[in-house]
C-alpha positions as CSV (number, residue, x, y, z in Angstrom):
1,X,-11.3,39.5,-9.9
2,X,-10.6,36.1,-9.5
3,X,-11.1,35.0,-6.2
4,X,-7.9,34.8,-3.4
5,X,-5.7,31.8,-4.5
6,X,-6.9,31.4,-8.1
7,X,-3.9,32.4,-9.9
8,X,-1.5,30.1,-7.6
9,X,-3.8,27.2,-9.0
10,X,-4.2,27.8,-12.0
11,X,-0.4,28.1,-11.8
12,X,-0.4,25.0,-10.8
13,X,-2.7,23.2,-12.7
14,X,-0.8,24.1,-15.9
15,X,2.7,22.1,-14.1
16,X,4.3,25.5,-13.4
17,X,6.1,26.6,-10.0
18,X,8.4,24.2,-8.1
19,X,5.9,23.9,-5.0
20,X,5.7,20.6,-2.9
21,X,3.0,17.9,-2.9
22,X,1.4,19.5,0.3
23,X,0.9,23.4,-1.5
24,X,-0.3,21.4,-4.3
25,X,-2.9,19.4,-2.5
26,X,-3.3,23.0,-0.4
27,X,-4.3,24.5,-4.0
28,X,-6.1,22.5,-6.1
29,X,-8.0,20.1,-3.6
30,X,-5.9,16.5,-3.8
31,X,-7.9,13.4,-3.3
32,X,-7.8,13.1,0.8
33,X,-5.3,10.4,1.5
34,X,-6.6,7.9,4.0
35,X,-4.5,7.2,6.8
36,X,-3.1,4.1,6.7
37,X,-3.4,2.7,10.9
38,X,-0.4,1.4,12.4
39,X,2.3,2.2,9.9
40,X,5.0,0.7,10.3
41,X,8.6,1.9,11.2
42,X,9.5,1.2,7.0
43,X,6.6,3.7,6.0
44,X,6.6,6.4,8.7
45,X,10.5,6.6,8.3
46,X,10.1,6.9,3.9
47,X,7.0,9.2,5.0
48,X,9.0,11.5,7.5
49,X,11.6,11.7,4.9
50,X,10.5,13.3,1.9
51,X,7.8,14.7,3.5
52,X,4.6,13.5,1.6
53,X,1.8,12.2,3.1
54,X,1.2,9.0,0.9
55,X,4.1,6.9,-0.2
56,X,2.5,5.7,-3.6
57,X,3.7,2.0,-5.9
58,X,1.3,3.3,-9.2
59,X,2.0,-0.2,-11.1
60,X,1.8,-3.2,-9.3
61,X,-0.1,-6.7,-10.6
62,X,-0.8,-7.9,-6.8
63,X,-4.4,-8.6,-7.4
64,X,-5.0,-12.3,-6.9
65,X,-5.8,-14.7,-10.3
66,X,-6.3,-12.0,-12.6
67,X,-2.9,-12.1,-14.4
68,X,0.6,-13.5,-14.1
69,X,0.5,-11.9,-10.8
70,X,-0.2,-13.8,-7.7
71,X,-2.5,-16.4,-8.1
72,X,-4.3,-16.7,-4.5
73,X,-5.1,-14.3,-2.2
74,X,-2.8,-15.9,0.5
75,X,-0.4,-15.1,-2.0
76,X,-1.5,-11.4,-2.9
77,X,-1.4,-10.7,1.0
78,X,2.5,-11.8,1.1
79,X,3.4,-9.2,-1.6
80,X,1.4,-6.8,-0.3
81,X,2.9,-7.4,3.0
82,X,6.4,-7.1,0.9
83,X,5.1,-4.0,-0.3
84,X,5.0,-2.8,3.0
85,X,8.4,-3.8,4.1
86,X,9.5,-1.5,1.3
87,X,7.8,2.3,2.8
88,X,5.2,1.8,0.3
89,X,1.5,2.6,1.6
90,X,0.0,3.2,-1.1
91,X,-0.3,0.4,-3.9
92,X,-2.1,1.0,-7.2
93,X,-3.8,-2.6,-8.4
94,X,-2.8,-2.8,-11.8
95,X,-3.2,-6.1,-13.8
96,X,-2.9,-6.6,-17.7
97,X,-6.0,-5.3,-19.9
98,X,-5.8,-6.0,-23.5
99,X,-3.1,-7.7,-25.3
100,X,-3.3,-11.3,-24.4
101,X,-5.9,-10.4,-21.7
102,X,-8.5,-9.2,-24.2
103,X,-11.9,-9.6,-23.3
104,X,-10.9,-10.5,-19.2
105,X,-10.1,-8.0,-16.6
106,X,-12.4,-5.3,-17.2
107,X,-12.6,-2.1,-15.3
108,X,-15.7,-3.4,-12.8
109,X,-13.9,-6.8,-12.1
110,X,-10.6,-5.2,-11.1
111,X,-12.6,-2.5,-9.2
112,X,-14.6,-5.6,-7.1
113,X,-11.6,-7.3,-6.9
114,X,-10.0,-4.5,-5.2
115,X,-13.0,-4.1,-2.8
116,X,-12.3,-7.9,-1.8
117,X,-8.4,-7.1,-1.5
118,X,-9.1,-3.7,1.0
119,X,-10.9,-6.0,3.2
120,X,-8.8,-9.2,3.4
121,X,-5.9,-6.6,4.3
122,X,-7.9,-5.0,7.0
123,X,-8.6,-8.8,8.0
124,X,-5.1,-9.8,7.9
125,X,-3.4,-6.5,10.3
126,X,-1.7,-5.3,7.2
127,X,-1.3,-1.1,6.6
128,X,-1.8,-0.9,2.9
129,X,-4.1,1.0,1.5
130,X,-4.8,-0.6,-2.8
131,X,-6.6,1.8,-5.1
132,X,-7.8,0.4,-8.7
133,X,-6.1,0.5,-12.0
134,X,-4.7,-1.6,-15.0
135,X,-1.8,-2.0,-16.9
136,X,-2.7,-1.5,-20.4
137,X,-1.6,-2.7,-23.8
138,X,-1.3,-0.6,-26.2
139,X,-4.6,-1.0,-28.8
140,X,-6.1,1.3,-31.3
141,X,-9.4,1.0,-29.2
142,X,-8.3,3.2,-26.1
143,X,-10.0,6.1,-26.6
144,X,-13.4,4.5,-27.0
145,X,-12.8,2.1,-24.6
146,X,-12.3,5.2,-22.1
147,X,-15.3,6.7,-22.6
148,X,-16.9,3.0,-22.1
149,X,-15.0,2.6,-19.0
150,X,-13.7,-0.4,-20.2
151,X,-9.7,0.0,-18.8
152,X,-8.9,1.7,-15.9
153,X,-6.6,4.9,-15.1
154,X,-4.1,4.8,-12.4
155,X,-6.4,5.1,-9.3
156,X,-9.4,5.5,-11.4
157,X,-8.5,9.2,-11.2
158,X,-9.3,9.8,-15.4
159,X,-6.4,11.8,-15.6
160,X,-3.6,9.0,-16.2
161,X,-2.9,5.9,-18.4
162,X,-0.6,3.0,-17.9
163,X,0.4,1.8,-21.5
164,X,2.2,-1.2,-22.3
165,X,4.3,-1.6,-25.9
166,X,4.8,-5.2,-27.5
167,X,7.9,-6.4,-26.4
168,X,8.5,-7.8,-29.6
169,X,8.1,-5.1,-32.4
170,X,8.2,-1.1,-31.7
171,X,4.3,0.8,-32.1
172,X,4.7,4.8,-32.8
173,X,2.3,4.8,-29.6
174,X,2.1,9.4,-30.1
175,X,-1.1,8.7,-32.4
176,X,-2.7,6.9,-29.4
177,X,-1.2,9.9,-26.9
178,X,-3.4,12.9,-29.1
179,X,-6.8,10.9,-29.2
180,X,-6.7,9.8,-25.4
181,X,-5.6,13.6,-25.2
182,X,-9.1,14.6,-26.6
183,X,-10.7,12.9,-23.5
184,X,-8.0,14.6,-21.0
185,X,-5.9,11.4,-20.2
186,X,-2.2,11.5,-20.7
187,X,-0.2,8.0,-21.3
188,X,2.1,6.9,-19.1
189,X,4.9,4.4,-20.8
190,X,5.7,1.7,-18.8
191,X,9.1,0.0,-18.8
192,X,10.4,1.2,-21.3
193,X,13.8,0.2,-20.4
194,X,13.0,-3.1,-20.8
195,X,12.0,-2.6,-24.6
196,X,15.1,-4.0,-26.5
197,X,14.7,-1.8,-29.5
198,X,14.2,1.2,-27.1
199,X,17.4,0.5,-24.9
200,X,19.5,0.2,-27.9
201,X,18.4,3.5,-29.1
202,X,17.2,6.0,-26.0
203,X,17.0,8.8,-28.2
204,X,13.6,7.9,-29.6
205,X,12.1,7.6,-26.1
206,X,13.2,11.1,-26.0
207,X,12.1,12.5,-28.6
208,X,8.5,11.0,-27.7
209,X,8.8,12.5,-24.6
210,X,9.1,16.1,-26.3
211,X,5.9,15.6,-27.7
212,X,4.9,14.6,-24.4
213,X,4.5,11.0,-23.7
214,X,5.3,10.1,-20.1
215,X,7.7,7.6,-18.7
216,X,7.3,5.4,-16.1
217,X,11.1,2.7,-15.4
218,X,10.6,0.1,-13.1
219,X,12.7,-0.2,-9.7
220,X,14.7,-2.9,-10.5
221,X,15.6,-2.3,-13.9
222,X,17.7,0.8,-12.2
223,X,19.8,-1.7,-9.7
224,X,20.5,-4.8,-12.7
225,X,17.2,-6.9,-12.1
226,X,16.5,-6.5,-16.1
227,X,20.0,-6.7,-16.8
228,X,23.1,-4.4,-18.2
229,X,21.1,-3.4,-21.1
230,X,17.7,-2.1,-19.6
231,X,19.9,-0.3,-16.6
232,X,21.9,1.5,-19.3
233,X,18.7,2.4,-20.9
234,X,17.1,3.4,-17.2
235,X,19.7,5.4,-16.0
236,X,20.5,7.4,-19.7
237,X,16.9,8.8,-19.4
238,X,16.9,9.4,-15.6
239,X,20.1,12.0,-15.7
240,X,18.6,13.6,-19.3
241,X,15.3,14.3,-16.6
242,X,13.3,12.3,-18.7
243,X,12.0,10.1,-16.7
244,X,8.8,11.2,-14.5
245,X,7.9,8.3,-12.4
246,X,9.4,4.8,-10.9
247,X,7.2,1.9,-10.3
248,X,7.9,-1.5,-8.0
249,X,5.7,-3.2,-11.6
250,X,6.2,-6.4,-8.6
251,X,4.8,-9.8,-9.2
252,X,5.4,-11.6,-7.0
253,X,7.6,-11.5,-3.9
254,X,10.7,-13.1,-5.5
255,X,12.0,-12.4,-8.4
256,X,9.7,-9.5,-9.5
257,X,9.0,-8.1,-6.2
258,X,9.4,-5.0,-4.4
259,X,12.4,-3.2,-4.4
260,X,11.3,1.1,-4.5
261,X,14.2,1.3,-1.2
262,X,17.0,0.4,-3.1
263,X,16.0,2.4,-6.4
264,X,15.7,5.1,-3.8
265,X,19.3,4.9,-2.9
266,X,20.8,4.4,-5.7
267,X,19.2,7.7,-7.2
268,X,19.5,9.6,-4.1
269,X,23.7,8.4,-4.7
270,X,24.2,9.0,-7.9
271,X,21.6,12.2,-8.6
272,X,20.3,13.8,-5.5
273,X,17.2,12.8,-3.2
274,X,15.4,15.8,-4.8
275,X,15.6,13.7,-8.2
276,X,14.5,10.6,-5.9
277,X,11.8,12.4,-4.4
278,X,10.1,13.8,-7.8
279,X,10.2,10.5,-9.3
280,X,9.6,7.9,-6.7
281,X,7.7,9.9,-4.1
282,X,6.1,13.4,-5.3
283,X,4.9,12.0,-9.2
284,X,3.5,9.1,-8.1
285,X,1.1,11.2,-5.3
286,X,-0.1,13.0,-8.1
287,X,-1.0,11.1,-10.6
288,X,-2.5,9.0,-8.3
289,X,-4.5,11.8,-7.6
290,X,-4.7,13.3,-11.4
291,X,-2.3,16.3,-10.7
292,X,0.0,17.6,-12.6
293,X,3.3,15.9,-13.2
294,X,6.8,18.1,-12.5
295,X,9.9,17.2,-13.4
296,X,13.4,17.0,-12.1
297,X,15.5,19.5,-13.7
298,X,18.7,17.4,-15.5
299,X,20.9,17.6,-18.1
300,X,20.6,18.2,-21.6
301,X,16.9,16.9,-21.9
302,X,15.2,19.2,-19.9
303,X,16.2,22.3,-21.6
304,X,14.3,21.4,-24.7
305,X,11.0,20.9,-23.1
306,X,7.9,23.1,-24.0
């Protein structure tokens, strides 16, 4: 006979049901959320409105001197301050790995700089928690690099990995997806709307999603920051329930700056607050803690999901 709660726990681990984040954490033991002291009004409003313990941005280039994000600690702290004002309480630091950064930004280095960043945030009084991650360029070595702890998963949870494709040409990520699944890892395709070959043929990404790939759309794409084509593609997938999460992918306080608040408002207005909650709050929290993703039930796409 199974112990009390075992059936509910198994059901949630398999991603069944419409339970809240709090219920999932109670049943499957999500990672305890460290309370950030002295939260700002924007942070408190976000948590209270969506009834979540943490507002996570799973894709952010906020570590100094590692990639095309901030160059100095001062610039990094300025970006973190902007994240706080955008309502974020936890940011996953995701410097680029592989591709142009092959041989750089090893997991041990990312963890070390996250530690330095955490100390600097505390010293500066910025109420933001930083966890390690990576923005990993597609590479056939990724399955082995996961085993060697040389590429980062989101929040260092070991469950989800942010995957970046080339901008210039399409590589099918499905073979890699199957290979990493054998190691217990799921792939989140970053900013698919910003790959012109997918934005022009958005059905291709839906075909990938049907096979098990997850889509992470950039917050700024939904408000036109990356052009009309990217905006149209992002909304095309959102309206069909094919997007599991929204992230800032912020690099600086100007240009590539945090704008999750604007994305939440746009999704709430155009679709629903529930869709905004799932994609901007609930799934980022689940992903960070290695918990099952839930989907917004919208449009023709979701009916075909197995």
